[in-house]
N, C-alpha and C positions, 0 to 999 in steps of 0.2 A: 480607733480603739482599744481602751483597757479593757481585758477579761482575766475573771475570776478563774485560778487554778488551783486546786486542791486534789492534791496527792494521797492516797492513802494505802494501807495492809490491811489485808485484811486475812483472818485467819479462822482453821474449821476444824473443829477438834476429830478422829476419826474414828473414835468411837464413841459410846455413849457415856458420860463425865458423872458418878457423883457427888454433888456436893452438899454440905452441909444442910439438915434438915431431914436428910432421906431423899431429895429430890435429885433423880439424874435427868439427863440428857445431854442431847448436843451441842455444846458449848460455839456459839460463833462471837469473832471480837474483830471491829474496825477501828484502826489508830489509823489519823489525819499526823501523816507527815512532814507536809512542805505542803505550804500556803502562797500567793500572792492577791493582794487585793483584795484580801477577807479574813479571818482572825483561823488560827486554829480551832480555836475555840464552839464550837458546832453544834455538838451533841449538849439538851437541857437532861439535865439530871434532877430530881427531886428530895430533899431531906426530909424524913422523918422519923421523929420520936417512938423507937419501937419500946422502950422501960419507962416507966414513969419513976422508977429507983434510980438510976443512974442515969449520964449522958450516954444513954447509947443508940448508932442512927442504923436508921437502911436507907442508902441510896439507890434509886432506880431509875431506871431509863424513863425518859418523860414523855421527847421529839426532838427530833431533828428543828436546832433555831430556824425562826423566821428574820428578816433583816432586820424586825424591831426588834428581833429577840436579842440579837445580839449590843444592841444598843440599852434594851434594859436591863437583863438579866447578867449577873455580874458574871467573872472566871470562876470565882471565889465562894463557897458556903457563908451562911454570916444568920445572921438569927431575925435580918431585918426583914431574907427572904429567903422563902421554904426552898428558894430553884438556884441552883449555878449551868455556869456552864464548863465542858471537857472536850479533849480531843479526841478519845476515844471510850468506848463501850464495848462492856462482855454478856452474851447474854445464854441463855440456857434456853434449846427449843426437846421440846417432846419428843419430837421424831424427827427425818429429813424432809417429810414436806410442810412441817412449819417453820420447821428452818427455812424453805428455799423460798416459802411465803413474806415471811418477816424478814429476813436481810431486801428482797426488793422492794416491799415497801422504804423499809427505809434508804434504799441506795434511790429512790425513787423522788425521795425528800429530798435526799441531796442533790439530785440533780435541779430541782425546782427554786433550791437555793441558789444555785451557779447563779438560776438564768434571773433570777429576779434581784439576786446583788450586782450582776451585769448590768442590769435596767440603773440600780439607784447609783452605781460610780459613774454614769456618763452620763448623768442628767445634767444640763446647764447651770448654775447659778437663775435660783428664781427673778424674775424679774416682777416691780411693781408696777401696776398699771391703775386708774383710778378712771372715773366718772361721773360726777365732772373732775376736772384735771386738779381745780382747786385744793383737794385734796392732798394733795402731794405739791401744792407751792413751797417754797421758800420766799422769806420775803428780808427785805434789806433797806433801810432806811436812818435816817437823821433824827434825833430830838433832844430838844436841853432839857428832857427830864430826865433822871435815873430809875425809871420803871415805868411800863409801859401798858394801856389796856387792850383787849382785842381791835378795840375800833381806832385803834391809832396803830397795829400792828397790823388792820387791815386795807389802809391808809397806806402801805409802803408801798415799793417796784414789791415787784413781786413776776417767778417763774416757776413754771412745772420742774421738778430734778425727782430723780430716783439716787442721787447721791452727794457727798457729804463737800467736796472739795469745792474751792470756789473762787473769785478774785472780782474783787467790785471796787470801783473807784468814786470817791466821796468828794461834793465840795461845801463845805461849811458856808461859804459866802460871806468870811468875816461873820461869824456867828460861831463861839466856842460849842458845842455838840457831840454827844455821847453819838458814837458808831455801832449800828444795830446789825445783827446778822440771824435771822429765827430760821430754823426748819427740826423736820418732825423727828424727833428721837431715840426712832429706831434707827436712824442715821449715825448714831455714837455720837463718841464728845471728838472736839477739835478743838486742835491746836493754831495760832492766829499768827501773823506778822505784821506789822504795819512801819509799809514803805521798807519790806524786807526785815525787819529788824522784831524780833518776836516783842507782843503786846500784850499786856496783862490784860483779861478780861472778867467780867464777869457774869457767870450763869443764872438761870433762873431757870428750872425745868417743872412747865406748869398746864394743863389741860389750854388750848387756844380756841376759841369757835371761830369757824373762818365767814365769809358773808352768804356761802350754803346752809349754814348751820350746821357745819360738821366740826364732830370738837377730836381734839388730837391731841396726844401728847407731844409740847414741842419742846426741842433748847432755846431760851432765848438769851443772845448773846449781846453784851455788848462792852466797848470800851471803860475801862476803871477808869478812868480818866477824860476828861472832855476833853478832844480836837478840835486844831484849826487848820484849814488850810484848805488849795483848790483843788488837790491833786492828792489826795490821804487814799493810796490802796492799800487795801484790807483783803487779807488771802488766809482763808480757811485752810486746813488739811486735814 
């Protein structure tokens, strides 16, 4: 099992520190120095404009990031987002009691982030299921028409699938026909071979309504040219 690893340095002033603006207190800093299976930029800062007359900003500590924040909040400040993430923060506390409480709260949030990220990085890939199974059907068949209706696709052969790769053997029985393979668009676009040779396919992606009345976006592939043969092996990867 993968583990989230974060190594950090903490530094604390031995006495009160005078800050610009007359504020004084104990300075406490934390910097992430090493990581595995997570970004080092786990601290969220908030950037605010402090002067209407010029480009003056104040960056203040907002929180330790959540797993979602690691995906949604950028690593650098921008006009589009008032928040960004960094690997270090430095805070001033008025007294040692506040420093102790505040630093413990931050480290507790770091611990919770580690636990949540451990769960996220060790999740198995999601598996699709449906009831009825027809919501995830793949269809394949022959037609002399260069386009198909929902009813024609419904009459094709079908099977339940949650993956794109497939190989099917077609027999046109002497009638030149288009070979069709239709599957849910969320499985992605495919590459096709016919009898182990790359074959040109025409793709139409549209809403398809199955026999249960369920509508979903489907990739409807057909061979660009008519085909004729008793053992036409069409494979999709």
